[in-house]
C-alpha positions, 0 to 999 in steps of 0.5 A: 105820270099818273095825274094825281091831282092833275091831268096825266102826262107821261111826256111831262113825267119822262121829262121830270124823270130825266132831270132828276136822273141826270142829277143823280137821283136814284128814284129818278133813275129808276123811273126813267129806266121804267119809262124807257123800258115801256115806252112811257112818254119817251121812245122805247129804248131797252139799252137806255132802260138798262143803263138807267136801271143799272145806275139806280142799282149802283145808287143802292135804290131797292126799286132799281134792283127789283126792276133789273131782275 
């Protein structure tokens, strides 16, 4: 997403976050939630942002808890 060592691509980042989130990865769920919340590489959708951030909380991801607040 930030291009550390590579060219930045929010579109590519959102695709990889979605893959990780779909497999139940809490960090992927949190990042996908942020992407939906802010429209980073994906169309902004606050309902989907809420859903993914909520799932990351259930997975006990501390970053997801902070995002939900």
